[in-house]
Biopython code that builds the backbone (N, CA, C, O; Angstrom):
import numpy as np
from Bio.PDB.StructureBuilder import StructureBuilder

atoms = [
    (1, "MET", "N", (0.820, -1.185, 0.000)),
    (1, "MET", "CA", (0.000, 0.000, 0.000)),
    (1, "MET", "C", (0.871, 1.259, 0.000)),
    (1, "MET", "O", (0.597, 2.196, -0.749)),
    (2, "ARG", "N", (1.916, 1.288, 0.832)),
    (2, "ARG", "CA", (2.780, 2.455, 0.885)),
    (2, "ARG", "C", (3.553, 2.618, -0.421)),
    (2, "ARG", "O", (3.700, 3.730, -0.929)),
    (3, "LEU", "N", (4.047, 1.495, -0.964)),
    (3, "LEU", "CA", (4.769, 1.566, -2.235)),
    (3, "LEU", "C", (3.858, 2.062, -3.335)),
    (3, "LEU", "O", (4.278, 2.846, -4.186)),
    (4, "GLU", "N", (2.613, 1.613, -3.326)),
    (4, "GLU", "CA", (1.659, 2.059, -4.329)),
    (4, "GLU", "C", (1.391, 3.558, -4.219)),
    (4, "GLU", "O", (1.063, 4.211, -5.209)),
    (5, "ALA", "N", (1.533, 4.106, -2.992)),
    (5, "ALA", "CA", (1.320, 5.537, -2.776)),
    (5, "ALA", "C", (2.583, 6.343, -3.063)),
    (5, "ALA", "O", (2.593, 7.561, -2.887)),
    (6, "GLY", "N", (3.646, 5.673, -3.505)),
    (6, "GLY", "CA", (4.882, 6.366, -3.823)),
    (6, "GLY", "C", (5.808, 6.568, -2.641)),
    (6, "GLY", "O", (6.792, 7.301, -2.744)),
    (7, "VAL", "N", (5.507, 5.923, -1.510)),
    (7, "VAL", "CA", (6.366, 6.021, -0.329)),
    (7, "VAL", "C", (7.489, 4.995, -0.486)),
    (7, "VAL", "O", (7.236, 3.803, -0.656)),
    (8, "ILE", "N", (8.712, 5.468, -0.428)),
    (8, "ILE", "CA", (9.860, 4.571, -0.535)),
    (8, "ILE", "C", (10.365, 4.291, 0.872)),
    (8, "ILE", "O", (10.857, 5.195, 1.547)),
    (9, "PRO", "N", (10.246, 3.042, 1.322)),
    (9, "PRO", "CA", (10.692, 2.710, 2.680)),
    (9, "PRO", "C", (12.202, 2.863, 2.834)),
    (9, "PRO", "O", (12.970, 2.547, 1.925)),
    (10, "ARG", "N", (12.613, 3.354, 4.002)),
    (10, "ARG", "CA", (14.029, 3.398, 4.365)),
    (10, "ARG", "C", (14.317, 2.175, 5.220)),
    (10, "ARG", "O", (13.570, 1.858, 6.146)),
    (11, "VAL", "N", (15.397, 1.502, 4.900)),
    (11, "VAL", "CA", (15.751, 0.267, 5.590)),
    (11, "VAL", "C", (17.228, 0.329, 5.952)),
    (11, "VAL", "O", (18.064, 0.572, 5.082)),
    (12, "PRO", "N", (17.567, 0.110, 7.237)),
    (12, "PRO", "CA", (18.991, 0.114, 7.591)),
    (12, "PRO", "C", (19.704, -1.107, 7.007)),
    (12, "PRO", "O", (19.124, -2.188, 6.912)),
    (13, "ALA", "N", (20.943, -0.925, 6.624)),
    (13, "ALA", "CA", (21.728, -1.984, 5.987)),
    (13, "ALA", "C", (21.751, -3.293, 6.781)),
    (13, "ALA", "O", (21.762, -4.353, 6.155)),
    (14, "PRO", "N", (21.759, -3.288, 8.127)),
    (14, "PRO", "CA", (21.743, -4.570, 8.840)),
    (14, "PRO", "C", (20.528, -5.446, 8.520)),
    (14, "PRO", "O", (20.607, -6.668, 8.645)),
    (15, "VAL", "N", (19.423, -4.851, 8.117)),
    (15, "VAL", "CA", (18.256, -5.646, 7.723)),
    (15, "VAL", "C", (18.594, -6.465, 6.485)),
    (15, "VAL", "O", (18.209, -7.630, 6.382)),
    (16, "VAL", "N", (19.313, -5.860, 5.548)),
    (16, "VAL", "CA", (19.711, -6.566, 4.332)),
    (16, "VAL", "C", (20.601, -7.758, 4.699)),
    (16, "VAL", "O", (20.445, -8.847, 4.146)),
    (17, "ALA", "N", (21.525, -7.548, 5.623)),
    (17, "ALA", "CA", (22.396, -8.644, 6.050)),
    (17, "ALA", "C", (21.578, -9.782, 6.651)),
    (17, "ALA", "O", (21.858, -10.954, 6.398)),
    (18, "GLN", "N", (20.575, -9.440, 7.442)),
    (18, "GLN", "CA", (19.777, -10.473, 8.096)),
    (18, "GLN", "C", (18.967, -11.279, 7.082)),
    (18, "GLN", "O", (18.919, -12.506, 7.172)),
    (19, "VAL", "N", (18.334, -10.614, 6.127)),
    (19, "VAL", "CA", (17.501, -11.355, 5.172)),
    (19, "VAL", "C", (18.338, -12.076, 4.123)),
    (19, "VAL", "O", (17.832, -12.971, 3.447)),
    (20, "SER", "N", (19.597, -11.711, 3.975)),
    (20, "SER", "CA", (20.463, -12.367, 3.001)),
    (20, "SER", "C", (20.982, -13.714, 3.499)),
    (20, "SER", "O", (21.619, -14.454, 2.750)),
    (21, "ARG", "N", (20.707, -14.027, 4.762)),
    (21, "ARG", "CA", (21.205, -15.278, 5.334)),
    (21, "ARG", "C", (20.494, -16.509, 4.793)),
    (21, "ARG", "O", (21.059, -17.603, 4.791)),
    (22, "SER", "N", (19.262, -16.340, 4.336)),
    (22, "SER", "CA", (18.446, -17.507, 4.022)),
    (22, "SER", "C", (17.729, -17.349, 2.691)),
    (22, "SER", "O", (17.221, -16.274, 2.372)),
    (23, "ALA", "N", (17.692, -18.421, 1.923)),
    (23, "ALA", "CA", (16.947, -18.428, 0.660)),
    (23, "ALA", "C", (15.448, -18.298, 0.919)),
    (23, "ALA", "O", (14.701, -17.910, 0.021)),
    (24, "ARG", "N", (15.000, -18.618, 2.131)),
    (24, "ARG", "CA", (13.578, -18.504, 2.473)),
    (24, "ARG", "C", (13.115, -17.053, 2.521)),
    (24, "ARG", "O", (11.913, -16.791, 2.571)),
    (25, "GLN", "N", (14.050, -16.112, 2.506)),
    (25, "GLN", "CA", (13.715, -14.688, 2.562)),
    (25, "GLN", "C", (13.661, -14.055, 1.168)),
    (25, "GLN", "O", (13.780, -12.836, 1.039)),
    (26, "ALA", "N", (13.486, -14.863, 0.138)),
    (26, "ALA", "CA", (13.524, -14.360, -1.247)),
    (26, "ALA", "C", (12.487, -13.263, -1.482)),
    (26, "ALA", "O", (12.785, -12.270, -2.147)),
    (27, "GLN", "N", (11.291, -13.423, -0.956)),
    (27, "GLN", "CA", (10.249, -12.412, -1.161)),
    (27, "GLN", "C", (10.643, -11.085, -0.520)),
    (27, "GLN", "O", (10.441, -10.024, -1.112)),
    (28, "LEU", "N", (11.198, -11.140, 0.673)),
    (28, "LEU", "CA", (11.633, -9.914, 1.345)),
    (28, "LEU", "C", (12.800, -9.275, 0.594)),
    (28, "LEU", "O", (12.865, -8.050, 0.492)),
    (29, "ARG", "N", (13.722, -10.083, 0.066)),
    (29, "ARG", "CA", (14.832, -9.526, -0.717)),
    (29, "ARG", "C", (14.312, -8.807, -1.961)),
    (29, "ARG", "O", (14.846, -7.765, -2.342)),
    (30, "ARG", "N", (13.281, -9.353, -2.594)),
    (30, "ARG", "CA", (12.682, -8.685, -3.754)),
    (30, "ARG", "C", (12.073, -7.351, -3.336)),
    (30, "ARG", "O", (12.223, -6.353, -4.040)),
    (31, "PHE", "N", (11.388, -7.328, -2.198)),
    (31, "PHE", "CA", (10.804, -6.092, -1.684)),
    (31, "PHE", "C", (11.887, -5.037, -1.449)),
    (31, "PHE", "O", (11.679, -3.858, -1.734)),
    (32, "LEU", "N", (13.041, -5.460, -0.933)),
    (32, "LEU", "CA", (14.119, -4.520, -0.618)),
    (32, "LEU", "C", (14.657, -3.798, -1.852)),
    (32, "LEU", "O", (15.250, -2.727, -1.728)),
    (33, "ARG", "N", (14.459, -4.365, -3.025)),
    (33, "ARG", "CA", (14.913, -3.703, -4.255)),
    (33, "ARG", "C", (14.255, -2.337, -4.434)),
    (33, "ARG", "O", (14.832, -1.446, -5.057)),
    (34, "GLY", "N", (13.053, -2.171, -3.891)),
    (34, "GLY", "CA", (12.338, -0.906, -4.018)),
    (34, "GLY", "C", (12.537, 0.029, -2.837)),
    (34, "GLY", "O", (11.858, 1.049, -2.725)),
    (35, "CYS", "N", (13.462, -0.318, -1.960)),
    (35, "CYS", "CA", (13.683, 0.468, -0.742)),
    (35, "CYS", "C", (14.953, 1.301, -0.833)),
    (35, "CYS", "O", (15.845, 1.027, -1.636)),
    (36, "ASP", "N", (15.010, 2.310, 0.002)),
    (36, "ASP", "CA", (16.232, 3.097, 0.170)),
    (36, "ASP", "C", (17.026, 2.430, 1.284)),
    (36, "ASP", "O", (16.638, 2.512, 2.450)),
    (37, "ILE", "N", (18.123, 1.776, 0.946)),
    (37, "ILE", "CA", (18.958, 1.094, 1.937)),
    (37, "ILE", "C", (19.903, 2.137, 2.532)),
    (37, "ILE", "O", (20.707, 2.744, 1.824)),
    (38, "VAL", "N", (19.789, 2.330, 3.837)),
    (38, "VAL", "CA", (20.547, 3.366, 4.538)),
    (38, "VAL", "C", (21.797, 2.749, 5.152)),
    (38, "VAL", "O", (21.723, 1.742, 5.857)),
    (39, "ASP", "N", (22.946, 3.361, 4.877)),
    (39, "ASP", "CA", (24.209, 2.884, 5.434)),
    (39, "ASP", "C", (24.146, 2.849, 6.962)),
    (39, "ASP", "O", (23.479, 3.671, 7.589)),
    (40, "PHE", "N", (24.844, 1.894, 7.538)),
    (40, "PHE", "CA", (24.950, 1.757, 8.986)),
    (40, "PHE", "C", (26.282, 2.398, 9.391)),
    (40, "PHE", "O", (27.335, 1.760, 9.369)),
    (41, "ARG", "N", (26.201, 3.668, 9.758)),
    (41, "ARG", "CA", (27.397, 4.446, 10.047)),
    (41, "ARG", "C", (27.864, 4.232, 11.488)),
    (41, "ARG", "O", (27.155, 3.645, 12.305)),
    (42, "LYS", "N", (29.041, 4.709, 11.772)),
    (42, "LYS", "CA", (29.604, 4.596, 13.120)),
    (42, "LYS", "C", (28.660, 5.210, 14.158)),
    (42, "LYS", "O", (28.436, 4.619, 15.215)),
    (43, "ILE", "N", (28.111, 6.382, 13.866)),
    (43, "ILE", "CA", (27.204, 7.049, 14.804)),
    (43, "ILE", "C", (25.952, 6.191, 15.047)),
    (43, "ILE", "O", (25.436, 6.146, 16.164)),
    (44, "ASP", "N", (25.468, 5.514, 13.999)),
    (44, "ASP", "CA", (24.311, 4.631, 14.127)),
    (44, "ASP", "C", (24.661, 3.410, 14.973)),
    (44, "ASP", "O", (23.857, 2.954, 15.787)),
    (45, "ALA", "N", (25.860, 2.891, 14.774)),
    (45, "ALA", "CA", (26.295, 1.723, 15.545)),
    (45, "ALA", "C", (26.359, 2.061, 17.032)),
    (45, "ALA", "O", (25.937, 1.264, 17.870)),
    (46, "HIS", "N", (26.876, 3.224, 17.355)),
    (46, "HIS", "CA", (26.937, 3.624, 18.767)),
    (46, "HIS", "C", (25.539, 3.829, 19.349)),
    (46, "HIS", "O", (25.260, 3.395, 20.467)),
    (47, "ALA", "N", (24.665, 4.486, 18.596)),
    (47, "ALA", "CA", (23.292, 4.711, 19.066)),
    (47, "ALA", "C", (22.564, 3.377, 19.243)),
    (47, "ALA", "O", (21.802, 3.208, 20.196)),
    (48, "THR", "N", (22.792, 2.443, 18.342)),
    (48, "THR", "CA", (22.179, 1.119, 18.429)),
    (48, "THR", "C", (22.675, 0.386, 19.669)),
    (48, "THR", "O", (21.884, -0.224, 20.388)),
    (49, "GLY", "N", (23.964, 0.442, 19.919)),
    (49, "GLY", "CA", (24.530, -0.201, 21.105)),
    (49, "GLY", "C", (23.981, 0.388, 22.398)),
    (49, "GLY", "O", (23.675, -0.339, 23.343)),
    (50, "ARG", "N", (23.859, 1.720, 22.431)),
    (50, "ARG", "CA", (23.296, 2.358, 23.639)),
    (50, "ARG", "C", (21.851, 1.937, 23.859)),
    (50, "ARG", "O", (21.429, 1.705, 24.992)),
    (51, "LEU", "N", (21.092, 1.839, 22.766)),
    (51, "LEU", "CA", (19.700, 1.412, 22.882)),
    (51, "LEU", "C", (19.612, -0.029, 23.370)),
    (51, "LEU", "O", (18.763, -0.351, 24.201)),
    (52, "LEU", "N", (20.468, -0.884, 22.868)),
    (52, "LEU", "CA", (20.482, -2.271, 23.334)),
    (52, "LEU", "C", (20.788, -2.340, 24.828)),
    (52, "LEU", "O", (20.177, -3.127, 25.552)),
    (53, "ALA", "N", (21.724, -1.525, 25.287)),
    (53, "ALA", "CA", (22.052, -1.508, 26.713)),
    (53, "ALA", "C", (20.855, -1.034, 27.540)),
    (53, "ALA", "O", (20.516, -1.645, 28.553)),
    (54, "ARG", "N", (20.219, 0.054, 27.105)),
    (54, "ARG", "CA", (19.059, 0.584, 27.841)),
    (54, "ARG", "C", (17.893, -0.398, 27.873)),
    (54, "ARG", "O", (17.184, -0.503, 28.874)),
    (55, "SER", "N", (17.704, -1.114, 26.769)),
    (55, "SER", "CA", (16.559, -2.025, 26.666)),
    (55, "SER", "C", (16.862, -3.416, 27.224)),
    (55, "SER", "O", (15.964, -4.237, 27.416)),
    (56, "ARG", "N", (18.141, -3.657, 27.476)),
    (56, "ARG", "CA", (18.589, -4.976, 27.949)),
    (56, "ARG", "C", (18.171, -6.081, 26.974)),
    (56, "ARG", "O", (17.716, -7.156, 27.366)),
    (57, "THR", "N", (18.347, -5.767, 25.693)),
    (57, "THR", "CA", (18.067, -6.735, 24.629)),
    (57, "THR", "C", (19.326, -6.891, 23.786)),
    (57, "THR", "O", (20.326, -6.213, 24.020)),
    (58, "ASN", "N", (19.271, -7.791, 22.800)),
    (58, "ASN", "CA", (20.484, -8.031, 22.015)),
    (58, "ASN", "C", (20.256, -8.140, 20.511)),
    (58, "ASN", "O", (21.159, -8.576, 19.796)),
    (59, "ASP", "N", (19.089, -7.762, 20.007)),
    (59, "ASP", "CA", (18.833, -7.854, 18.572)),
    (59, "ASP", "C", (19.294, -6.560, 17.889)),
    (59, "ASP", "O", (18.588, -5.552, 17.894)),
    (60, "VAL", "N", (20.481, -6.615, 17.310)),
    (60, "VAL", "CA", (21.084, -5.443, 16.676)),
    (60, "VAL", "C", (20.212, -4.925, 15.539)),
    (60, "VAL", "O", (20.085, -3.714, 15.356)),
    (61, "VAL", "N", (19.613, -5.828, 14.779)),
    (61, "VAL", "CA", (18.821, -5.410, 13.627)),
    (61, "VAL", "C", (17.582, -4.640, 14.074)),
    (61, "VAL", "O", (17.294, -3.571, 13.536)),
    (62, "ASP", "N", (16.848, -5.166, 15.046)),
    (62, "ASP", "CA", (15.666, -4.450, 15.544)),
    (62, "ASP", "C", (16.054, -3.083, 16.088)),
    (62, "ASP", "O", (15.377, -2.089, 15.824)),
    (63, "ALA", "N", (17.134, -3.034, 16.840)),
    (63, "ALA", "CA", (17.568, -1.755, 17.408)),
    (63, "ALA", "C", (17.992, -0.785, 16.309)),
    (63, "ALA", "O", (17.728, 0.413, 16.411)),
    (64, "ALA", "N", (18.642, -1.282, 15.264)),
    (64, "ALA", "CA", (19.039, -0.418, 14.140)),
    (64, "ALA", "C", (17.807, 0.150, 13.440)),
    (64, "ALA", "O", (17.809, 1.306, 13.016)),
    (65, "VAL", "N", (16.766, -0.654, 13.319)),
    (65, "VAL", "CA", (15.512, -0.185, 12.715)),
    (65, "VAL", "C", (14.934, 0.955, 13.552)),
    (65, "VAL", "O", (14.508, 1.974, 13.007)),
    (66, "VAL", "N", (14.919, 0.786, 14.865)),
    (66, "VAL", "CA", (14.368, 1.820, 15.750)),
    (66, "VAL", "C", (15.209, 3.089, 15.672)),
    (66, "VAL", "O", (14.657, 4.187, 15.598)),
    (67, "VAL", "N", (16.517, 2.961, 15.686)),
    (67, "VAL", "CA", (17.396, 4.136, 15.613)),
    (67, "VAL", "C", (17.150, 4.898, 14.311)),
    (67, "VAL", "O", (17.043, 6.124, 14.326)),
    (68, "LEU", "N", (17.060, 4.186, 13.191)),
    (68, "LEU", "CA", (16.799, 4.842, 11.909)),
    (68, "LEU", "C", (15.436, 5.534, 11.927)),
    (68, "LEU", "O", (15.316, 6.682, 11.499)),
    (69, "ALA", "N", (14.422, 4.847, 12.416)),
    (69, "ALA", "CA", (13.076, 5.424, 12.446)),
    (69, "ALA", "C", (13.029, 6.667, 13.330)),
    (69, "ALA", "O", (12.372, 7.648, 12.983)),
    (70, "MET", "N", (13.715, 6.635, 14.456)),
    (70, "MET", "CA", (13.737, 7.800, 15.341)),
    (70, "MET", "C", (14.410, 8.982, 14.652)),
    (70, "MET", "O", (13.980, 10.123, 14.818)),
    (71, "GLY", "N", (15.447, 8.721, 13.891)),
    (71, "GLY", "CA", (16.162, 9.787, 13.197)),
    (71, "GLY", "C", (15.345, 10.443, 12.089)),
    (71, "GLY", "O", (15.641, 11.562, 11.672)),
    (72, "HIS", "N", (14.321, 9.746, 11.619)),
    (72, "HIS", "CA", (13.488, 10.266, 10.530)),
    (72, "HIS", "C", (12.036, 10.470, 10.962)),
    (72, "HIS", "O", (11.182, 10.797, 10.137)),
    (73, "THR", "N", (11.759, 10.280, 12.239)),
    (73, "THR", "CA", (10.397, 10.349, 12.765)),
    (73, "THR", "C", (9.452, 9.562, 11.852)),
    (73, "THR", "O", (8.463, 10.091, 11.345)),
    (74, "ALA", "N", (9.786, 8.299, 11.662)),
    (74, "ALA", "CA", (9.070, 7.454, 10.708)),
    (74, "ALA", "C", (8.324, 6.336, 11.419)),
    (74, "ALA", "O", (8.689, 5.927, 12.521)),
    (75, "GLU", "N", (7.285, 5.856, 10.776)),
    (75, "GLU", "CA", (6.610, 4.678, 11.305)),
    (75, "GLU", "C", (7.475, 3.456, 11.038)),
    (75, "GLU", "O", (8.322, 3.461, 10.145)),
    (76, "ILE", "N", (7.248, 2.412, 11.823)),
    (76, "ILE", "CA", (8.028, 1.182, 11.690)),
    (76, "ILE", "C", (7.088, 0.062, 11.266)),
    (76, "ILE", "O", (6.097, -0.215, 11.941)),
    (77, "VAL", "N", (7.401, -0.572, 10.155)),
    (77, "VAL", "CA", (6.636, -1.713, 9.668)),
    (77, "VAL", "C", (7.406, -2.963, 10.071)),
    (77, "VAL", "O", (8.570, -3.130, 9.707)),
    (78, "THR", "N", (6.744, -3.847, 10.831)),
    (78, "THR", "CA", (7.460, -4.986, 11.395)),
    (78, "THR", "C", (6.536, -6.159, 11.702)),
    (78, "THR", "O", (5.325, -6.001, 11.859)),
    (79, "ALA", "N", (7.135, -7.323, 11.782)),
    (79, "ALA", "CA", (6.443, -8.511, 12.281)),
    (79, "ALA", "C", (6.800, -8.727, 13.753)),
    (79, "ALA", "O", (6.264, -9.629, 14.396)),
    (80, "ASP", "N", (7.696, -7.906, 14.279)),
    (80, "ASP", "CA", (8.166, -8.029, 15.672)),
    (80, "ASP", "C", (7.624, -6.888, 16.529)),
    (80, "ASP", "O", (8.393, -6.167, 17.164)),
    (81, "HIS", "N", (6.314, -6.726, 16.548)),
    (81, "HIS", "CA", (5.686, -5.600, 17.241)),
    (81, "HIS", "C", (6.166, -5.461, 18.688)),
    (81, "HIS", "O", (6.570, -4.375, 19.104)),
    (82, "ASN", "N", (6.123, -6.536, 19.442)),
    (82, "ASN", "CA", (6.478, -6.447, 20.863)),
    (82, "ASN", "C", (7.934, -6.048, 21.073)),
    (82, "ASN", "O", (8.236, -5.245, 21.956)),
    (83, "ASP", "N", (8.831, -6.598, 20.271)),
    (83, "ASP", "CA", (10.255, -6.264, 20.403)),
    (83, "ASP", "C", (10.495, -4.797, 20.061)),
    (83, "ASP", "O", (11.242, -4.107, 20.754)),
    (84, "ILE", "N", (9.864, -4.327, 18.996)),
    (84, "ILE", "CA", (10.022, -2.932, 18.585)),
    (84, "ILE", "C", (9.416, -2.006, 19.638)),
    (84, "ILE", "O", (10.009, -0.983, 19.979)),
    (85, "ALA", "N", (8.245, -2.357, 20.152)),
    (85, "ALA", "CA", (7.600, -1.541, 21.183)),
    (85, "ALA", "C", (8.485, -1.443, 22.426)),
    (85, "ALA", "O", (8.588, -0.377, 23.034)),
    (86, "HIS", "N", (9.117, -2.542, 22.800)),
    (86, "HIS", "CA", (10.020, -2.536, 23.956)),
    (86, "HIS", "C", (11.207, -1.595, 23.710)),
    (86, "HIS", "O", (11.587, -0.831, 24.597)),
    (87, "LEU", "N", (11.781, -1.650, 22.525)),
    (87, "LEU", "CA", (12.904, -0.776, 22.192)),
    (87, "LEU", "C", (12.478, 0.695, 22.180)),
    (87, "LEU", "O", (13.211, 1.559, 22.662)),
    (88, "LEU", "N", (11.311, 0.974, 21.636)),
    (88, "LEU", "CA", (10.820, 2.357, 21.634)),
    (88, "LEU", "C", (10.598, 2.863, 23.054)),
    (88, "LEU", "O", (10.901, 4.018, 23.355)),
    (89, "THR", "N", (10.078, 2.018, 23.919)),
    (89, "THR", "CA", (9.892, 2.399, 25.326)),
    (89, "THR", "C", (11.235, 2.704, 25.968)),
    (89, "THR", "O", (11.378, 3.702, 26.675)),
    (90, "ALA", "N", (12.216, 1.849, 25.724)),
    (90, "ALA", "CA", (13.557, 2.071, 26.288)),
    (90, "ALA", "C", (14.164, 3.365, 25.765)),
    (90, "ALA", "O", (14.905, 4.040, 26.480)),
    (91, "ALA", "N", (13.854, 3.713, 24.523)),
    (91, "ALA", "CA", (14.382, 4.936, 23.910)),
    (91, "ALA", "C", (13.553, 6.166, 24.291)),
    (91, "ALA", "O", (13.907, 7.295, 23.948)),
    (92, "ARG", "N", (12.456, 5.936, 24.997)),
    (92, "ARG", "CA", (11.519, 7.012, 25.353)),
    (92, "ARG", "C", (11.023, 7.733, 24.097)),
    (92, "ARG", "O", (10.941, 8.959, 24.036)),
    (93, "ALA", "N", (10.703, 6.918, 23.112)),
    (93, "ALA", "CA", (10.233, 7.453, 21.828)),
    (93, "ALA", "C", (8.843, 6.901, 21.529)),
    (93, "ALA", "O", (8.498, 5.786, 21.921)),
    (94, "THR", "N", (8.074, 7.695, 20.840)),
    (94, "THR", "CA", (6.734, 7.276, 20.413)),
    (94, "THR", "C", (6.664, 7.379, 18.894)),
    (94, "THR", "O", (6.658, 8.472, 18.329)),
    (95, "LEU", "N", (6.613, 6.245, 18.261)),
    (95, "LEU", "CA", (6.470, 6.184, 16.808)),
    (95, "LEU", "C", (5.403, 5.150, 16.486)),
    (95, "LEU", "O", (5.231, 4.190, 17.237)),
    (96, "PRO", "N", (4.689, 5.326, 15.393)),
    (96, "PRO", "CA", (3.691, 4.324, 15.022)),
    (96, "PRO", "C", (4.364, 3.013, 14.596)),
    (96, "PRO", "O", (5.392, 3.011, 13.918)),
    (97, "ILE", "N", (3.755, 1.905, 15.014)),
    (97, "ILE", "CA", (4.207, 0.578, 14.607)),
    (97, "ILE", "C", (3.113, -0.025, 13.748)),
    (97, "ILE", "O", (1.959, -0.104, 14.170)),
    (98, "VAL", "N", (3.470, -0.449, 12.549)),
    (98, "VAL", "CA", (2.528, -1.073, 11.625)),
    (98, "VAL", "C", (2.891, -2.545, 11.548)),
    (98, "VAL", "O", (4.004, -2.900, 11.159)),
    (99, "ASP", "N", (1.952, -3.396, 11.919)),
    (99, "ASP", "CA", (2.192, -4.844, 11.906)),
    (99, "ASP", "C", (2.037, -5.406, 10.494)),
    (99, "ASP", "O", (1.150, -5.008, 9.739)),
    (100, "THR", "N", (2.931, -6.345, 10.161)),
    (100, "THR", "CA", (2.834, -7.006, 8.848)),
    (100, "THR", "C", (2.090, -8.307, 8.991)),
    (100, "THR", "O", (1.898, -9.019, 8.005)),
]
sb = StructureBuilder()
sb.init_structure("model")
sb.init_model(0)
sb.init_chain("A")
sb.init_seg("    ")
for serial, (resi, resn, name, xyz) in enumerate(atoms, 1):
    if name == "N":
        sb.init_residue(resn, " ", resi, " ")
    sb.init_atom(name, np.array(xyz, "f"), 0.0, 1.0, " ", f" {name:<3s}", serial, name[0])
structure = sb.get_structure()
């Protein structure tokens, strides 16, 4: 729906690494072709690490998604609603979460 409306999703590079691990992620890899893949810079890595410490979690990819979304005040589209909500709470941020 968002792609049809001309919205180009921003996706942090660690998401690409995660979906590239398995051939079962072929559909998601095809979807990523239409996305803006955002580099995972040193500043992002530090912010992600701080968020992981605050949230007492260890999923770098989920935390990278939250850090990117916070930097762009963007909604987060995810199948991991509870994990993302926990990270947003730890970050003291309020962003919309759209479940897939």
